[in-house]
N, C-alpha and C positions, 0 to 999 in steps of 0.2 A: 912687833915684826908680824904675828899672827892676826892680830887685828887687821893691819894694813891690807895683808893679802887676802883675807875675808872681804874687806870692803871693796877690794879691786876686782874679786872676784863675782861679788855682788853686782858692782857696776857693769861688768861685761856680760853677766846674765840678763840684766836690764835692757841693755843696749841690742845684744842678740835678740830677745823678744820684740824690741820695737822694731827692728829690721825686718824680722820675719811677719812681723804684723804689716809693715808697709808693703812686703811683697806681696801678702795675701790679698790687700786693698786693690792692688794694682792688677793681681792675675783674676779678681772677681770682677772687675769694670765691665760695665755692658758697653759693647760695640756692635754697632750694625754690622753685618758680614754677608757678603753673598754665599747662598747655599750653592751645592754642585749644579742643582737644574738651573739655578740664575745664572752661572758662569758657562754651563752649556748651551743655554738660550743667547749668548751673546751679549749680556749685561756687565756693566762695571760699574764700580761704586766708590767714590772718593768723599773726602772730607771738605767741605766748602769752608766753613768758619765754625770753630769752638768757641762758644759763648759762656757756657756754664759748666766748667771742667767739675765731673764726679758728680753731677746734679741728676737725680731721678724723678722729675716732677712735671709741671707743666714749663714749657721752655718757650724759645721763639715760635711766632705764629706768623704774622703777616710776612710773605717775601715778594718784591717784584722787581722787573727790571725797568730802571726809571731812565734809561739812556743808555747809549754805548759805555759799557765798562761802569755801569753804575748800578749797584744793586741793594735794595731797600730792605733792611731785616728788622721786624718789631722784636725785641727781646722784652718780654713782660716781666717774667720772673726776674728777680734779683734786683735789676737797676731801671726796670721801667725805660728803655733808652731805644732811639730808633737809629740804626746804624746805617752807613752807606760804605759797602765795600766793594774794591776791584773786583771784576768777574774772572778771579783766578780762585784756585783751591788752596788748602792750608792756611786758612787766617784766622787770626784771633780779633777779641775786642782791640787790641793795640795796635794793628794794622788798619783798623776802619779810616777812611777818609775823612768823615764826618761822624758825629754824633750829637743826639738831640733828644734832651730828658722829656719825657713826656709826664703827664699825670696819668694815675691809672685807668688803663682804656678798656681791660678785658680783652678776649682772645678775638683781635681783629684779624681779618684776613686782607691780603694785597692782591692785586690783579695787575699784568701788564695788557694794554689794549691800545693797538695803534703806536705802538713804540713810546706810550706814556704809562705811570704809573697812578694807580687809583687805590683808593681804600676808604676807611672810615676817619671821622675826627675823633669819636669815641664809640665804643659799644652802644647800640641803640641810638647813635648821633647820626648826624648826617653825612652821606658821601661826598668826597673830594678827591681832586687831582694834586699829585705831589710831584716837586721838582726833583733835580737830579741832587740836591742837598739834603733830600729827605724833609723838606718842609713842605705845607699846604701852599700850593699855588692858586688854586681857586676851590670853592665849594660849589658842589651841583646845588645849587638852590631851589631850582627845578624839580628836583626829585623828591617827592612827599614823604615817601618810606624812609624806615630807618635800617640802619645798618644791623646784621645780626652775626654770621659768621664767613660762610662760603663765598668765594668771589672767584671770576675766573672771565678772562677777555675772550672774546669772540674773535678768534684769526681771520675771519671773512669780513666782516663789515667794522670792525673795530669797537663793538659795543661792550658791554659790561655786564656779564649775567651774575645776579647775586640772590643770597637769601636773605629776606627781610623780615622784619615785624611791625606791623600795623594794627593798632587797635586788638590786640592780643590776637592778629591773626599772621600765622607763619606763611611766607610765599616766596615764589622764584619770581625775580623780577628782570626784565631786559632794559637795561639803560642807555640812553644814547647820550653821550657825554658832552656832545657838541653845546657850544653856547653855555648857558646855565644848567643844561642837562634836561632830560626828560625820560618817563618810565612809563613801562607798561606791565602788566600782570600775566606771568606765561602759565602759572599755576598756583593754585591758594587750597587752603583747606588742611594744611599739614599740622601735626602735634607738635612737631619738632624739625629743625633742620641743621646740617653740619656742612661737612665738606663738599665742595662742587667742583665740576669740569665741564668743558664743552669738547665736542667732537671736532677734529680737525675739519671738516667740512662744514662746519658751523651750523649744524641742522639740529643737534641735539644737546641737550643738557643732563648731567648726570649729577645726581645727588644723593647723601646719605640721609636717611630719616629711619629712626626706629630701628637701628642694626640692618638696614637692607639698603641696596644700592637702586636707586630709581631712576628711569630714564624717560625722557619727555620731549616731544616733538616741539622745538622754540616756536615754531610759526603758529601751531594752533594748539598748543598745551597736553595733547593727547599722550597718554600713556603708551610708551614703546619698549620698556624693559623693566624687569623686577628680577633681582638676584635671590630673592627671599633672603630670611635672616642669616646673616654671618657673625658666626662667634669672634671675640676677640676685641670688637670695638673698631669697625671699618670707619674710615675718617676721611682723607684727603685722597683725591684721586688724580690720575692723569690717563688719557687714551694713546694707545700706540699707533704711530702712523709708519707703515714700514710698507717695503716692496718684498716680503714674505710672509708666512703663515700666522705671525704675530699681529698683523695689521687687524685694528678695531678691538683687540684685547685692552682690559683696563688693569692699570696698576693702581693698586688699593694699599694706602698706608694705616695700618692697624695700630691702635691704641696699646696693643700688647707687645709692641716690639717686633711685629713680622711686616713683612712686605710682599704681597700675593698677586699674582697676575691671574685676571679672572677673564674666562673664555666667556663672552656674551651668548654665545649659540649654545653652548653644553653646561653653562655653569661651572665647569671644571676650575678649581682653584689649584695654583702650583705655587708654593712657598719660594720666591726667589731671592729674599734675604731674610735673616732673623738675628736674634740676639740684641736687639737695640733696646734702650730704655722706653720712654713712652713716644710712641709716634702721634703726629697728628697732620698739621697741614701738608698739602704739596702744590707746588707753582712750577710753571713752564720757565724754562731760559730760552727764548726764541733765537736767540744767537747762535747758537750750538744744539738744539734740540735736546738737551738734558732736562731734567726734572729734578727741582730742589724738595728735598725730603726733610720736614721737621723732626727733632726729637729734643728729649730734655736738655741735653749738653750741646748739641751741635745742630748746624744744618748741613745735612749728605746732598750730595749730587749723583745723581742715576743715569747712566747711558746705557743706550741699547744698540750702539755700535754704527756701521756705515749703513746708508741708505735706511735709516731709521731715526725718529724723533718721538718724544714723549710729550704729548700735551700741546703740540705746536702745529705747523703746516705739514703738510705731506710732502716728503724728501724728494729731491730730483733722484731718478735711479743713474746709480754709476754705470761705467763700462762692463764691470762685473755682472751686474744685474742682467745686462742686455745679452750675455753670451747665449743664453738658452733657457728653455723650461727644465732643463736638468737640474741646473742649481736651485730651482724653486722646488721642484721634486724633492730633492736631497733634503731641504731645510724643512717640507712638510713631513717628509720620514722622519728626520730627527725628532721633531715637535711630537710626532705621534708616539714615539719610543718614549720619548720623556713624560709624556703626559698619560700615556695608554695605562 
């Protein structure tokens, strides 16, 4: 009887330890969360799709809108699969509309341009257009450069801005995807390039290079912006287009699990979200003005509220915005207090 009691006690003790260990794992899980500054500035954050629960490494990369209610997500880690999801939050692999197994492709970026999805066939491969099922519909054989990492659609003319590598030369290129495609070099001579975005007016391309955010005039290739070195691994980006004081600011996704707001005039950084796993690419959802953010385990969705979009067209002003300059002045005062 004593042996039985001892055995039961030992069993209960092991079970309790397992439960406590499990609770600790859940409590210590990393989740991207808005900061008080992010909330006060009007941002909201949600989980678009969880692909690698509990994972903390390289996760999903390319994300693009391939058509109405069709979002492509390339999940390199764990299953090398390209998923197509409905454009709603709270999804998992099991809720995907389609899934296509890929050969290992590297960290590919995708872009939405002119309502269509573009990406690469493989890293250092050809540029291609994708259909709503996540399959290649045509290869842009007229583009001689190979894919690298960053890619973004120009919201004004439907072109695709991308980073590329050709003959050991890192460049930013402007792709006209019509027909078999064509391209021209915007700027070359970089040691390395990563995340990339385009301003809502279609005039400026921003790119990460050597831990800095650099901006270039798309038409001339002239340098127009340099953030200086930013600690934490800056990567994917999006530009705020709004009817308030945030207009023109950059959203920067960092590898260290932070999301910052970068004022291009003052170079002031404001942390708007933190606590994430490894942050990487960013991609716009033109249908609602939100920004997809890649992390190890999931793709998050960032929104900046009414009369505001992230990485897309300039939003139409609402009746509230037209009430008078007093509202705009109040927004400016709030921002100065937050960042001051």
